[in-house]
C-alpha positions as CSV (number, residue, x, y, z in Angstrom):
1,M,-23.4,2.0,-19.3
2,Y,-22.8,3.7,-15.9
3,T,-22.6,7.5,-15.8
4,A,-21.9,10.1,-13.2
5,R,-23.0,13.7,-13.6
6,G,-22.0,16.6,-11.5
7,I,-20.7,14.5,-8.6
8,S,-19.6,16.5,-5.6
9,K,-18.6,15.5,-2.1
10,H,-17.8,17.7,0.8
11,Y,-16.3,16.9,4.2
12,G,-17.1,19.8,6.4
13,G,-15.8,22.8,4.4
14,V,-13.5,20.7,2.2
15,A,-14.5,19.7,-1.3
16,A,-13.1,16.3,-2.1
17,L,-15.0,16.3,-5.4
18,D,-16.4,19.2,-7.4
19,G,-18.8,18.5,-10.3
20,V,-17.2,15.4,-11.7
21,D,-18.6,13.7,-14.8
22,L,-17.6,10.2,-15.8
23,D,-18.8,7.6,-18.4
24,I,-18.1,3.9,-17.9
25,V,-18.7,1.9,-21.0
26,P,-19.1,-1.9,-21.4
27,G,-16.2,-3.7,-23.0
28,E,-13.7,-1.0,-22.1
29,V,-10.9,-0.7,-19.5
30,H,-11.1,2.9,-18.2
31,A,-8.2,4.1,-16.1
32,L,-9.0,6.6,-13.3
33,L,-5.8,8.5,-12.4
34,G,-4.8,11.4,-10.1
35,A,-2.3,12.6,-7.6
36,N,-2.5,12.2,-3.9
37,G,-5.8,13.8,-2.7
38,A,-7.2,14.2,-6.2
39,G,-10.5,12.6,-5.3
40,K,-10.1,9.1,-6.9
41,S,-10.9,7.1,-3.8
42,T,-13.9,9.3,-3.0
43,L,-15.3,9.0,-6.5
44,V,-14.9,5.2,-6.5
45,K,-16.5,4.9,-3.1
46,I,-19.5,6.9,-4.4
47,L,-19.8,4.7,-7.5
48,V,-19.8,1.5,-5.6
49,G,-22.1,2.6,-2.8
50,A,-19.6,2.9,0.0
51,T,-20.4,6.6,0.5
52,H,-22.9,9.0,-0.9
53,P,-22.4,12.2,-2.9
54,S,-23.3,15.7,-1.6
55,A,-24.6,16.5,-5.1
56,G,-24.9,14.9,-8.5
57,E,-26.6,11.9,-10.2
58,L,-25.7,8.3,-11.0
59,R,-27.4,6.4,-13.8
60,L,-26.9,2.7,-14.5
61,E,-28.2,1.6,-17.9
62,E,-30.2,4.9,-18.2
63,R,-32.0,4.6,-14.8
64,P,-31.1,6.7,-11.7
65,V,-29.5,4.7,-8.9
66,A,-28.5,5.6,-5.3
67,F,-26.9,2.5,-3.8
68,R,-27.2,2.4,0.0
69,N,-24.1,0.2,0.4
70,V,-21.6,-1.9,-1.6
71,H,-23.7,-5.1,-1.2
72,E,-26.6,-3.4,-3.0
73,A,-24.3,-2.2,-5.7
74,A,-22.9,-5.7,-6.1
75,S,-26.5,-7.1,-6.5
76,E,-26.8,-4.7,-9.5
77,G,-23.5,-6.0,-11.0
78,V,-21.2,-3.2,-9.7
79,A,-18.3,-4.8,-7.8
80,I,-15.0,-3.6,-6.4
81,V,-11.6,-5.0,-5.6
82,S,-10.3,-2.7,-2.9
83,Q,-6.7,-2.1,-1.9
84,E,-8.0,-2.1,1.7
85,L,-8.5,-5.9,1.5
86,N,-12.0,-6.3,2.9
87,L,-11.3,-9.9,4.0
88,F,-11.5,-11.9,7.2
89,P,-8.0,-13.2,8.2
90,D,-9.4,-15.8,10.7
91,L,-11.7,-17.4,8.2
92,S,-10.6,-19.9,5.5
93,V,-9.7,-18.9,2.0
94,L,-12.8,-20.7,0.8
95,H,-15.2,-18.9,3.1
96,N,-13.7,-15.5,2.2
97,L,-14.4,-16.3,-1.5
98,F,-18.1,-16.9,-0.8
99,L,-18.8,-14.8,2.2
100,R,-22.5,-13.9,2.5
101,R,-23.4,-15.8,-0.6
102,E,-22.5,-19.4,0.1
103,P,-24.4,-22.0,-2.0
104,L,-26.7,-24.2,0.2
105,V,-27.8,-27.8,0.1
106,A,-31.6,-28.1,0.7
107,G,-31.5,-24.4,1.7
108,V,-29.7,-25.2,5.0
109,A,-26.2,-26.7,4.8
110,V,-23.3,-24.9,3.1
111,D,-22.4,-26.7,-0.1
112,R,-18.6,-26.7,0.2
113,R,-18.2,-29.0,-2.8
114,A,-20.1,-26.5,-5.0
115,M,-18.0,-23.7,-3.6
116,R,-14.7,-25.5,-4.6
117,R,-16.1,-26.4,-8.0
118,R,-17.1,-22.8,-8.8
119,A,-13.9,-21.3,-7.4
120,A,-11.4,-23.6,-9.3
121,P,-11.5,-21.9,-12.7
122,V,-11.4,-18.4,-11.2
123,L,-8.4,-19.2,-9.0
124,E,-6.7,-20.8,-12.0
125,A,-7.3,-17.6,-14.0
126,V,-5.7,-15.3,-11.4
127,G,-2.9,-17.8,-10.7
128,L,-3.6,-18.6,-7.1
129,D,-2.8,-22.1,-6.0
130,V,-3.2,-22.4,-2.2
131,D,-5.0,-24.7,0.2
132,L,-8.6,-23.4,0.4
133,D,-8.9,-24.6,4.0
134,R,-6.0,-22.4,5.2
135,K,-6.8,-19.3,7.2
136,L,-6.6,-16.3,5.0
137,G,-4.3,-14.5,7.4
138,S,-1.6,-17.1,6.9
139,L,-1.2,-16.1,3.2
140,R,1.2,-13.5,2.1
141,L,-0.2,-10.1,1.2
142,G,0.0,-10.7,-2.5
143,E,-1.9,-13.9,-2.2
144,Q,-4.6,-12.2,-0.1
145,Q,-4.9,-9.6,-2.9
146,L,-5.5,-12.4,-5.4
147,V,-8.3,-13.8,-3.1
148,E,-9.9,-10.4,-3.1
149,I,-9.8,-10.3,-6.9
150,A,-11.1,-13.8,-7.2
151,R,-14.0,-13.1,-4.8
152,A,-15.0,-10.1,-7.0
153,L,-14.8,-12.2,-10.2
154,L,-17.0,-14.9,-8.7
155,E,-19.8,-12.3,-8.5
156,E,-19.6,-12.1,-12.4
157,P,-19.9,-8.3,-12.4
158,K,-21.0,-6.2,-15.2
159,I,-18.8,-3.3,-13.9
160,L,-15.6,-4.0,-12.0
161,F,-13.6,-1.4,-10.1
162,L,-10.0,-2.4,-9.5
163,D,-8.4,-0.1,-6.9
164,E,-4.6,-0.6,-6.9
165,P,-5.0,-4.3,-7.7
166,T,-1.3,-4.9,-8.3
167,S,0.2,-3.0,-5.4
168,A,1.0,-6.2,-3.5
169,L,1.7,-8.5,-6.5
170,Q,5.0,-9.7,-7.9
171,A,5.7,-9.1,-11.6
172,A,4.4,-12.5,-12.8
173,E,1.2,-12.1,-10.8
174,T,0.7,-8.7,-12.3
175,E,1.1,-9.9,-15.8
176,R,-1.5,-12.7,-15.2
177,L,-3.9,-10.2,-13.7
178,L,-3.6,-7.8,-16.6
179,G,-4.4,-10.8,-18.8
180,V,-7.6,-11.4,-16.8
181,V,-8.5,-7.7,-17.2
182,R,-8.2,-8.0,-20.9
183,R,-10.3,-11.1,-21.1
184,L,-13.0,-9.4,-18.9
185,R,-13.0,-6.5,-21.4
186,D,-13.4,-8.8,-24.3
187,R,-16.4,-10.4,-22.6
188,G,-18.1,-7.0,-22.4
189,V,-17.3,-6.2,-18.8
190,A,-16.6,-2.5,-18.0
191,V,-13.4,-2.3,-16.0
192,V,-12.4,0.9,-14.1
193,Y,-8.7,0.6,-13.3
194,V,-7.2,2.8,-10.5
195,S,-3.4,2.5,-10.2
196,H,-0.3,4.5,-9.5
197,F,1.7,2.0,-11.6
198,L,1.5,3.9,-14.9
199,E,3.2,1.2,-16.9
200,D,0.4,-1.2,-15.9
201,V,-2.2,1.4,-16.9
202,F,-0.8,2.0,-20.3
203,A,-0.5,-1.8,-20.9
204,V,-4.2,-2.4,-20.3
205,A,-6.3,0.8,-20.5
206,D,-8.4,1.9,-23.5
207,R,-9.4,5.2,-22.0
208,I,-7.9,7.5,-19.3
209,T,-9.5,10.1,-17.1
210,V,-7.3,12.2,-14.8
211,L,-8.6,13.9,-11.7
212,R,-6.9,16.9,-10.1
213,N,-8.0,18.7,-7.0
214,G,-11.4,17.1,-7.1
215,R,-12.1,18.0,-10.7
216,V,-11.6,16.3,-14.1
217,A,-8.3,17.4,-15.6
218,V,-8.4,15.0,-18.6
219,A,-11.8,13.7,-19.6
220,R,-12.0,10.2,-21.1
221,R,-9.1,10.4,-23.5
222,E,-7.8,7.4,-25.5
223,S,-4.7,6.0,-23.9
224,A,-3.0,5.9,-27.3
225,R,-3.2,9.7,-27.4
226,L,-1.3,10.1,-24.1
227,T,2.2,9.3,-22.9
228,I,3.3,8.6,-19.3
229,A,5.0,11.9,-19.2
230,D,1.9,13.7,-20.4
231,T,-0.2,11.9,-17.8
232,V,2.2,12.7,-14.9
233,A,2.1,16.4,-15.9
234,E,-1.7,16.3,-15.9
235,M,-1.8,14.6,-12.6
236,L,0.5,17.0,-10.9
237,G,-0.6,20.2,-12.6
238,D,1.5,23.1,-11.5
239,A,3.6,20.8,-9.3
240,A,4.8,18.8,-12.3
241,G,7.8,21.0,-12.9
242,R,8.9,21.3,-9.3
243,D,12.5,20.6,-8.7
244,D,12.3,20.2,-4.9
245,A,11.0,16.6,-4.7
246,R,14.2,15.4,-3.1
247,S,14.2,18.1,-0.4
248,G,10.7,17.2,0.7
249,P,9.0,18.9,3.7
250,A,11.2,21.3,5.6
251,D,13.0,19.7,8.5
252,P,10.5,16.8,9.0
253,V,12.5,15.2,11.8
254,D,14.9,16.6,14.4
255,G,17.9,14.9,16.0
256,A,16.0,13.2,18.8
257,G,16.5,9.5,18.6
258,A,19.8,9.5,16.8
259,A,21.4,6.1,17.1
260,A,24.4,5.7,19.4
261,G,25.9,3.1,17.1
262,P,25.2,0.6,14.3
263,L,22.6,-2.1,14.1
264,V,24.6,-5.4,13.9
265,L,23.4,-8.9,12.9
266,R,25.9,-11.7,13.3
267,G,25.2,-15.2,11.9
268,V,21.4,-14.6,12.2
269,A,19.4,-17.5,10.8
270,V,15.7,-18.5,10.7
271,D,14.9,-22.1,10.1
272,R,13.7,-22.7,6.5
273,V,13.4,-18.9,5.9
274,L,16.8,-17.3,6.3
275,Q,20.3,-18.8,6.1
276,P,23.0,-17.4,8.4
277,L,23.8,-13.8,7.5
278,S,25.8,-10.9,9.0
279,L,25.2,-7.3,8.3
280,E,25.9,-3.9,9.8
281,A,23.7,-0.9,9.3
282,R,25.2,2.4,10.4
283,P,23.4,5.6,11.7
284,G,22.6,8.0,8.9
285,E,22.3,5.6,6.1
286,V,19.4,3.9,4.3
287,V,20.1,0.2,3.7
288,G,17.8,-1.4,1.2
289,L,16.8,-5.0,1.2
290,A,15.8,-6.5,-2.2
291,G,14.5,-9.9,-3.1
292,L,11.5,-11.7,-4.5
293,E,8.8,-13.0,-2.2
294,G,10.2,-15.6,0.1
295,S,13.8,-14.5,-0.5
296,G,14.4,-13.7,3.2
297,A,14.5,-9.9,2.8
298,S,11.4,-9.3,4.9
299,A,12.5,-11.8,7.5
300,V,15.3,-9.5,8.4
301,L,12.8,-6.8,9.4
302,D,10.8,-9.4,11.3
303,V,13.8,-10.4,13.4
304,V,14.9,-6.9,14.2
305,F,11.3,-6.0,15.2
306,G,11.0,-9.0,17.4
307,R,8.3,-10.7,15.3
308,R,10.5,-13.7,14.7
309,R,13.0,-15.2,17.0
310,P,16.2,-16.2,15.2
311,D,17.2,-19.8,15.5
312,A,20.9,-18.8,15.4
313,G,23.0,-15.7,15.7
314,T,22.7,-12.5,17.5
315,V,21.2,-9.0,17.0
316,T,22.7,-6.0,18.6
317,L,20.8,-2.7,18.6
318,P,22.5,0.7,18.5
319,G,24.2,1.4,21.9
320,G,24.9,-2.3,22.5
321,R,21.5,-3.4,23.6
322,P,20.7,-7.1,22.7
323,G,18.1,-7.8,20.0
324,P,14.4,-7.7,21.0
325,R,12.7,-10.9,22.2
326,S,9.2,-9.5,21.3
327,I,7.5,-6.6,19.5
328,A,6.9,-4.9,22.8
329,D,10.6,-5.2,23.6
330,A,11.5,-3.8,20.2
331,V,9.3,-0.8,20.7
332,R,10.7,0.0,24.1
333,A,14.2,-0.4,22.7
334,G,13.5,2.3,20.1
335,V,12.7,0.2,17.0
336,A,9.9,1.5,14.7
337,Y,8.2,-0.5,12.0
338,V,6.2,1.0,9.1
339,P,4.2,-2.0,7.6
340,A,3.3,-2.6,4.0
341,D,-0.4,-2.9,4.9
342,R,-1.1,0.4,6.5
343,K,-4.9,-0.1,6.5
344,R,-4.8,-3.3,8.6
345,L,-1.6,-3.0,10.5
346,G,-0.6,0.6,10.6
347,L,-3.7,2.6,11.4
348,M,-7.0,2.6,13.2
349,L,-9.1,3.9,10.3
350,E,-12.1,4.8,12.4
351,R,-10.1,6.8,14.9
352,S,-8.8,10.4,14.6
353,I,-5.4,11.4,13.3
354,A,-4.6,12.6,16.8
355,D,-5.5,9.2,18.3
356,N,-3.4,7.4,15.7
357,V,-0.3,9.6,16.3
358,A,-0.5,8.8,20.0
359,T,-1.0,5.1,19.6
360,V,2.5,4.0,20.6
361,S,3.9,7.0,22.5
362,G,0.8,7.4,24.6
363,G,0.0,3.6,24.8
364,P,2.8,1.1,25.3
365,L,5.5,3.7,26.0
366,K,3.2,5.8,28.3
367,R,5.1,9.0,27.4
368,M,2.0,11.2,27.5
369,G,1.0,10.5,31.1
370,T,-1.5,8.2,32.7
371,V,-4.4,10.3,31.4
372,L,-4.3,11.2,27.7
373,R,-5.5,14.8,27.3
374,R,-7.3,15.6,24.1
375,A,-5.6,19.0,23.7
376,A,-2.1,17.4,24.0
377,L,-3.0,14.7,21.5
378,R,-4.3,17.3,19.0
379,A,-1.2,19.4,19.5
380,R,1.2,16.6,18.7
381,A,-0.9,15.6,15.6
382,E,-0.9,19.2,14.4
383,H,2.9,19.3,14.9
384,W,3.4,16.3,12.7
385,A,0.9,17.5,10.2
386,G,3.0,20.6,9.7
387,V,6.3,18.6,9.7
388,L,5.2,15.9,7.2
389,G,2.7,17.8,5.2
390,I,-0.4,15.8,6.2
391,K,-3.4,17.3,4.4
392,A,-6.6,16.9,6.5
393,R,-9.5,19.1,7.6
394,S,-8.3,18.8,11.2
395,A,-6.4,16.6,13.7
396,D,-9.8,15.2,14.7
397,A,-10.5,13.8,11.2
398,A,-10.7,10.1,11.0
399,A,-7.7,8.4,9.4
400,G,-10.0,6.6,7.0
401,E,-11.1,9.9,5.4
402,L,-7.5,10.6,4.2
403,S,-6.0,9.7,0.9
404,G,-3.5,6.9,0.8
405,G,-0.4,9.2,0.9
406,N,-1.7,11.1,3.8
407,Q,-2.6,7.9,5.7
408,Q,1.0,6.7,5.2
409,K,2.3,10.1,6.6
410,V,0.2,9.5,9.7
411,V,1.8,6.1,10.1
412,F,5.3,7.8,9.9
413,A,4.1,10.4,12.4
414,K,3.0,7.7,14.8
415,W,6.4,6.1,14.9
416,L,8.5,9.3,14.7
417,E,6.6,10.5,17.8
418,T,8.4,7.6,19.7
419,E,11.8,9.1,18.8
420,P,13.1,5.7,17.4
421,T,16.8,5.0,16.8
422,V,16.0,2.2,14.2
423,V,13.4,2.6,11.6
424,L,12.2,-0.5,9.6
425,L,10.3,0.2,6.4
426,D,8.3,-2.5,4.5
427,D,7.1,-1.2,1.1
428,P,6.8,2.4,2.5
429,S,5.2,3.9,-0.5
430,R,2.9,1.0,-1.5
431,G,-0.3,2.3,-3.0
432,V,0.5,6.0,-3.0
433,D,0.7,8.3,-6.0
434,I,3.7,9.9,-7.6
435,G,3.6,13.1,-5.6
436,A,3.1,11.4,-2.3
437,K,5.9,8.9,-3.2
438,D,8.3,11.8,-3.5
439,D,7.2,13.0,-0.1
440,M,7.7,9.5,1.4
441,H,11.2,9.4,0.0
442,A,12.0,12.9,1.3
443,I,10.8,11.9,4.7
444,I,12.9,8.7,4.7
445,R,16.0,10.7,3.7
446,R,15.4,13.2,6.6
447,I,14.9,10.3,9.0
448,S,18.3,9.0,8.0
449,A,19.9,12.4,8.1
450,A,18.8,12.8,11.7
451,G,21.2,9.9,12.6
452,R,18.9,7.0,12.7
453,V,19.5,3.5,11.3
454,V,17.0,2.8,8.4
455,L,16.4,-0.6,6.9
456,C,14.0,-0.6,3.9
457,A,12.6,-3.7,2.2
458,S,10.6,-2.9,-0.9
459,T,9.1,-4.6,-4.0
460,D,9.5,-1.3,-5.8
461,L,13.0,-1.6,-7.2
462,E,13.0,2.0,-8.6
463,E,12.3,3.1,-5.0
464,L,15.2,1.2,-3.6
465,A,17.5,2.6,-6.2
466,E,16.2,6.1,-5.4
467,I,16.5,6.2,-1.6
468,S,19.2,3.6,-0.6
469,D,22.8,4.3,0.2
470,R,23.4,0.6,-0.6
471,V,21.1,-2.4,-1.2
472,L,21.6,-6.0,0.1
473,V,20.3,-8.6,-2.3
474,F,18.5,-11.7,-1.1
475,F,17.7,-14.9,-3.0
476,A,16.2,-18.2,-1.7
477,G,16.8,-17.3,1.9
478,R,20.4,-16.1,1.4
479,M,22.0,-12.7,1.2
480,V,23.8,-13.0,-2.1
481,G,25.5,-9.6,-2.5
482,E,25.4,-5.9,-2.2
483,L,25.1,-3.0,-4.6
484,P,26.7,0.3,-3.6
485,R,25.1,3.6,-4.2
486,D,27.0,4.3,-7.4
487,E,25.9,1.0,-9.0
488,L,22.2,1.2,-8.0
489,T,19.8,1.0,-10.9
490,E,16.4,-0.6,-11.2
491,H,17.7,-2.8,-14.0
492,R,20.7,-4.1,-11.9
493,L,18.4,-4.8,-9.0
494,L,15.9,-6.7,-11.1
495,E,18.6,-8.8,-12.6
496,A,20.2,-9.5,-9.2
497,I,17.0,-10.7,-7.4
498,N,16.1,-13.0,-10.3
499,V,19.4,-14.6,-11.0
500,G,20.5,-14.8,-7.3
501,S,23.8,-12.9,-7.6
502,V,25.2,-9.5,-8.1
503,Q,27.0,-9.3,-11.4
504,A,30.2,-7.3,-11.6
505,V,30.0,-4.1,-13.7
506,A,31.8,-4.5,-17.0
507,A,34.9,-2.4,-17.3
């Protein structure tokens, strides 16, 4: 059993946690829930040794513990699968699975044969079938997530923390993972499950604890005694009944950067990825792109952002400018890109909010002068904090200190600071909670209302139905149809991306 008593954590004058108690029991899946900034991530970091509490006590099997780092916690059987993907993209999949604990032959040479033998059943369990000699960075995000999960399982933990483990997974992968979680529970492993996907939580959790504003709002209650609606109400507290989620922050973006015309693709094709397609996205509308992994939806974003060169066809940006030949060209042409993996691709976690906001405008675009002045950087960061509702102790706070939702708002701020005409979104609310998700959607609508062109690819079909004016459906590299606003539902999108066609609505 692993217990936490009176755990508090302060950052400056801000209390991230205030006297939290938690009991983690063997053979039980314990869901830890909470809205944006509730303290979930901070509590998990303390429990796995990634940070230290300001007050309180941890006891593992009745003895006090104070882990110095995650490696020391892992040596005691406490492991974590982090949403941040603590992997090395330039190393092979096999080396990532056994990093710092490779089996040796005669105490000297790495025993790759033993590594493969030990990895095989774990990889089969999580449903990952890839070449183990491939560089990890060549895998799609969902496959990398499965590598992270497999690495933790190879440690044979007694207590396993899963922090947003399904955020990058497709439906079939999620179901397989939930099955693995149930088998771990049945073997007596204690699993702490942190997720914003409440359907997954209720499918697997035995107990639920809800945090709100750094304190326990619901203490270790049986999941059977709660409903999703009850849980949402407990997570949001007084905010649960608010009716202004659609309006979002007041005037988050102004008209600067309004597009002078549509974004147009004509006969664009990418060899073995995307068959010829044509589309037009107009200023002031959000065009959704829906499809399973490998369908071609995300390839459209890559082409418009200059990450892929089309093998055929043309891209015309608003105002008639030809499509970008590189990422740098796209940025100079007013194209912004909010990635799915904000930790690795969207932010410099160790740098301040101010530094992150100025990354593009003060760097490649050089709009803040030759010498970046700290006061100017801080002023711009404070401006966007007010506009987008970023909650932080100051503009000098490191981005890594923030909750997931606030980190994503910093990514939006970074790109809005460039006054883009085209905004590309890849899973824009991945890994954020319900309240922060509403904020993301409000920001997206305001970006569109300012006259920008918005393309949004998302694995969250409910999200696409919520924010899109229309959704283009992709299947096996082809655009197979379009759903207009008045026909958009999660059910229709799910059917379309799986059958590869848009079915007519019955009269």
